N, C-alpha and C positions, 0 to 999 in steps of 0.2 A: 751378596746376591740374593739372599733370602729377603732382604728389605724391599728389593725391587718388585718382587712377585707377591707381596702381601696384598690380600684383597679383603674387603669388608665381608662380613657374613652375607651369604646369598639372600636370605630373607630381608635383611635390612636394605640391601641394594634394590631388590625388587620393589619393596614398599616405597622407596624414594622415587623410583621411576614411575610407579603408579600414581603417586601424589603429584609429580610433575605433569603427567598426562592429564590428571583430573583438573589441575589448575589451568592448563591450556584449554581444555574443553569448556570449563566454566567461563573463561575469558571470551571464547568464541560464542558461547551461548548468550552472554550479556551483549556482545556486539550485534548478534543477529536480532536480539530482542529490541535493541535501539533502532535497528534498520526497519524492522516490522512496524514499530510504533510510528516512525516517520512515514512509512508507506501508508499506514492507516489514516494519518492526518491528510496526506495528499489525496487519497481516494475519497475521503469525506468531502474535501474541497471540490473535487471533480464531480462528485455526485450532486453537490449543491448547485454547481454551474449547470449541470445537465437538467436538473429540475427547473431551474430558472429559465433556461432556453426553451424547455418544453412548454412552460407557462406562457412565454412570449409568443411561441408559435400558435398556441390556442387562442390568444388574444388577437393575433394577426388574422387567423382564420375567421374569427367572429367579426372582425372589422371588414374583411372581404365579403362575408355573407351580408352584412348590413349594406355595404356599397352596392352589391349585386341587387339586393331588394330595392334600394333607392333608384338604381338605374332602371329596373323593370317598371317601377312606378312611374317614372318620368318618360321613359322610352319603351313602350310596350313591345316594340319589335325586337328588342334585345332579349336573347334567351340564354 
């Protein structure tokens, strides 16, 4: 019966559990870091598309202003 209830020393058991938790936390941290890196890449791509779209709208607005000026030149009644 004495063999059934033998336990490791308390400090050793606590240290093993702390190390297990530390390993789990390190694994979670590494996983989160990978996810944040992937998110950064996606956000950079989205930002690039947004800037491209903004540039296209500026070009389109300039084209409409040119068209408006040409129409006013040819048709003075159009305002």
